[in-house]
Legacy VTK file of the C-alpha trace (Angstrom):
# vtk DataFile Version 3.0
C-alpha trace
ASCII
DATASET POLYDATA
POINTS 228 float
13.967 -35.810 11.930
15.467 -32.251 11.150
14.137 -31.699 7.383
14.981 -27.404 7.458
17.887 -26.469 5.193
20.863 -26.354 6.973
21.559 -22.925 6.341
24.394 -22.142 9.307
26.335 -24.363 7.244
26.094 -22.710 3.898
26.117 -19.013 5.652
29.699 -20.636 7.074
31.123 -22.091 3.481
30.180 -19.044 2.114
31.439 -16.602 4.669
34.523 -17.901 4.818
36.843 -14.879 3.112
38.940 -17.437 0.774
35.640 -19.229 -0.458
33.997 -16.020 -0.867
36.538 -14.618 -3.174
36.606 -17.482 -5.026
32.354 -17.128 -6.025
32.982 -13.531 -6.614
35.705 -14.786 -9.210
33.102 -17.511 -10.519
30.429 -14.242 -11.210
32.283 -13.436 -13.919
30.483 -15.951 -15.435
33.465 -18.149 -16.897
34.752 -21.504 -15.666
37.522 -20.827 -13.880
40.820 -23.748 -13.207
41.338 -24.402 -9.364
45.067 -22.854 -10.168
43.291 -19.300 -11.693
41.054 -19.590 -8.836
44.011 -19.623 -6.254
45.848 -16.640 -8.162
42.837 -14.344 -7.870
41.804 -15.794 -4.537
45.517 -15.229 -2.845
46.002 -18.211 -1.839
48.330 -21.814 -2.596
47.183 -24.322 -4.826
46.706 -26.720 -1.853
44.780 -24.207 0.359
42.263 -23.682 -2.975
42.104 -27.040 -3.731
40.605 -27.768 0.323
38.499 -24.592 0.057
36.760 -26.006 -3.627
36.274 -29.568 -2.197
34.179 -27.609 0.803
32.557 -25.872 -2.203
31.920 -29.055 -4.284
30.314 -30.530 -0.954
27.892 -27.950 0.102
26.868 -27.358 -4.058
27.762 -24.387 -5.247
29.962 -25.035 -7.715
30.545 -27.351 -10.038
33.599 -29.115 -11.190
33.603 -29.938 -15.926
36.751 -32.012 -17.046
37.583 -30.677 -20.608
40.880 -32.913 -21.796
43.114 -32.728 -18.990
42.093 -29.376 -17.051
39.531 -29.037 -14.524
37.166 -26.180 -14.165
34.947 -24.821 -11.643
31.930 -22.732 -11.870
28.650 -21.326 -9.961
26.408 -24.909 -9.744
23.144 -22.543 -10.655
21.632 -18.862 -11.383
20.389 -19.221 -7.625
24.085 -19.547 -6.263
24.678 -16.261 -8.205
20.761 -14.649 -7.236
23.199 -15.220 -3.323
26.032 -14.173 -3.929
24.988 -10.710 -5.580
22.101 -10.592 -2.678
24.803 -10.708 0.016
27.161 -7.917 -1.767
24.447 -5.880 -1.578
23.479 -5.953 2.022
27.301 -6.256 3.198
28.934 -3.180 4.125
32.212 -2.421 1.972
35.580 -3.416 2.738
36.426 0.225 2.376
35.198 3.323 0.990
35.874 4.392 -2.782
38.411 6.791 -3.605
35.736 9.362 -4.572
38.008 10.799 -7.632
38.279 7.474 -9.204
35.640 5.445 -10.858
35.406 1.938 -10.225
34.545 -0.243 -13.707
32.584 -3.093 -11.820
30.227 -0.895 -10.490
30.322 0.845 -13.317
29.664 -2.408 -15.966
29.818 -5.614 -14.878
28.266 -9.129 -15.304
26.153 -10.887 -12.633
26.369 -14.265 -13.641
25.444 -13.929 -16.924
23.882 -10.984 -17.151
24.323 -7.321 -16.777
24.895 -5.227 -13.800
26.346 -2.214 -12.252
25.187 1.422 -13.257
25.070 0.761 -16.815
22.952 -2.474 -15.968
20.231 -0.665 -14.034
19.646 2.062 -16.272
19.194 -0.056 -18.887
16.768 -2.065 -16.334
15.103 1.620 -15.732
14.485 2.730 -19.739
12.882 -0.646 -20.126
10.764 0.318 -17.096
9.593 3.751 -18.016
9.022 3.102 -21.601
6.665 0.417 -20.661
8.530 -2.670 -22.214
8.895 -4.610 -18.810
6.292 -4.575 -15.686
7.359 -5.334 -12.290
5.192 -8.012 -11.317
5.247 -10.508 -8.154
8.759 -10.132 -7.406
9.348 -10.321 -11.114
9.694 -8.321 -14.419
6.918 -9.841 -17.230
7.491 -8.190 -21.290
4.387 -5.971 -22.435
3.121 -6.602 -26.272
4.880 -3.169 -26.266
8.460 -4.725 -25.006
7.705 -8.450 -27.231
7.531 -6.678 -30.269
10.135 -4.289 -29.347
12.748 -6.971 -28.132
11.618 -9.161 -31.705
13.087 -5.901 -33.743
16.720 -5.921 -31.645
16.698 -9.265 -32.333
15.726 -11.269 -29.283
13.391 -14.729 -30.207
11.546 -14.702 -26.515
9.809 -17.520 -27.297
13.318 -19.550 -27.221
14.324 -17.547 -24.529
11.029 -18.149 -22.072
11.942 -22.002 -22.861
14.728 -21.698 -20.850
14.653 -23.677 -17.354
14.968 -21.242 -15.314
12.558 -18.117 -14.339
12.586 -15.583 -17.595
12.830 -12.162 -16.200
14.064 -11.685 -12.702
14.443 -8.902 -10.717
18.012 -8.820 -9.428
18.910 -6.477 -6.535
22.573 -4.575 -7.804
24.919 -4.791 -4.975
26.557 -1.192 -6.044
23.558 0.587 -7.068
21.059 -0.639 -4.799
18.302 -0.353 -7.250
17.227 -3.770 -9.861
18.753 -4.874 -13.084
17.611 -7.411 -15.274
18.604 -10.611 -14.317
17.170 -14.209 -15.774
16.475 -15.869 -19.198
15.523 -12.708 -20.478
18.845 -10.223 -18.355
21.102 -13.370 -20.019
20.079 -13.266 -23.314
20.020 -9.804 -23.705
23.609 -9.446 -22.228
24.855 -11.870 -24.689
22.935 -9.470 -27.869
24.809 -7.528 -26.654
28.306 -9.323 -26.715
27.305 -10.458 -29.698
26.296 -7.343 -31.309
29.650 -5.780 -30.515
28.220 -2.978 -27.901
29.932 -4.581 -25.202
32.734 -7.121 -23.981
33.851 -8.538 -21.425
37.498 -7.094 -19.368
39.875 -10.355 -19.082
40.212 -11.538 -15.595
37.559 -9.556 -13.859
33.679 -9.357 -13.890
33.985 -5.493 -15.367
32.547 -5.043 -18.580
33.393 -2.405 -20.790
31.058 -0.845 -23.298
32.373 0.217 -26.913
32.381 3.440 -29.237
29.793 1.778 -30.780
27.895 0.724 -27.495
27.852 3.871 -26.259
25.686 5.521 -29.379
23.187 2.057 -29.482
22.832 2.242 -26.262
22.261 5.947 -26.019
19.667 5.698 -29.058
18.205 2.494 -28.082
17.852 3.107 -24.421
18.514 7.112 -24.046
21.623 6.526 -21.558
23.074 9.759 -21.707
26.627 8.676 -21.206
27.358 12.360 -19.649
25.267 11.356 -16.448
26.471 7.879 -15.881
LINES 1 229
228 0 1 2 3 4 5 6 7 8 9 10 11 12 13 14 15 16 17 18 19 20 21 22 23 24 25 26 27 28 29 30 31 32 33 34 35 36 37 38 39 40 41 42 43 44 45 46 47 48 49 50 51 52 53 54 55 56 57 58 59 60 61 62 63 64 65 66 67 68 69 70 71 72 73 74 75 76 77 78 79 80 81 82 83 84 85 86 87 88 89 90 91 92 93 94 95 96 97 98 99 100 101 102 103 104 105 106 107 108 109 110 111 112 113 114 115 116 117 118 119 120 121 122 123 124 125 126 127 128 129 130 131 132 133 134 135 136 137 138 139 140 141 142 143 144 145 146 147 148 149 150 151 152 153 154 155 156 157 158 159 160 161 162 163 164 165 166 167 168 169 170 171 172 173 174 175 176 177 178 179 180 181 182 183 184 185 186 187 188 189 190 191 192 193 194 195 196 197 198 199 200 201 202 203 204 205 206 207 208 209 210 211 212 213 214 215 216 217 218 219 220 221 222 223 224 225 226 227
């Protein structure tokens, strides 16, 4: 009896172009309808439904009923990590135009935590200041960091009580460096949204850093926007 995970099936499921586009759309962190996923993937609704059935069968997405509508979202943070890791090793479909800055590369959501150039620079600042330390492929918060996060307004005890990795090291596909994931990364990203420092850009993973956010991120993380 073969008890090994069926990696080849998952690879075929994820590797199909329409399905990987759907998974990438769901990396925004929001639940989407089948119609929204069809539109975003460039296929007809009937075709989208067939692909969603495959994603559901392989436990890559889950469906949620709300009133007359059915929504789909990634089944777990592990699925998000898998998609981000594939993006990190994949070659670009086409080289970006040098004169244009891709908003997704500047700042985006990697499911529920901040990624892109802004996300990696925030992580770099936390490491350089000794607030988080890399240990066994995960981040741990130092005593100094715990005080700093508490002053920022994060309840680390509540964050640690969630049923997921506390501070996961996530490889950023566009920067090829690490950004802060896990429960702490999600809590920090949510704090930035609630504080009005960043806001989601509708219909995309891209995140907009507000004028207030630029000032606060420079003051608290030392991000120099002329170098971002």
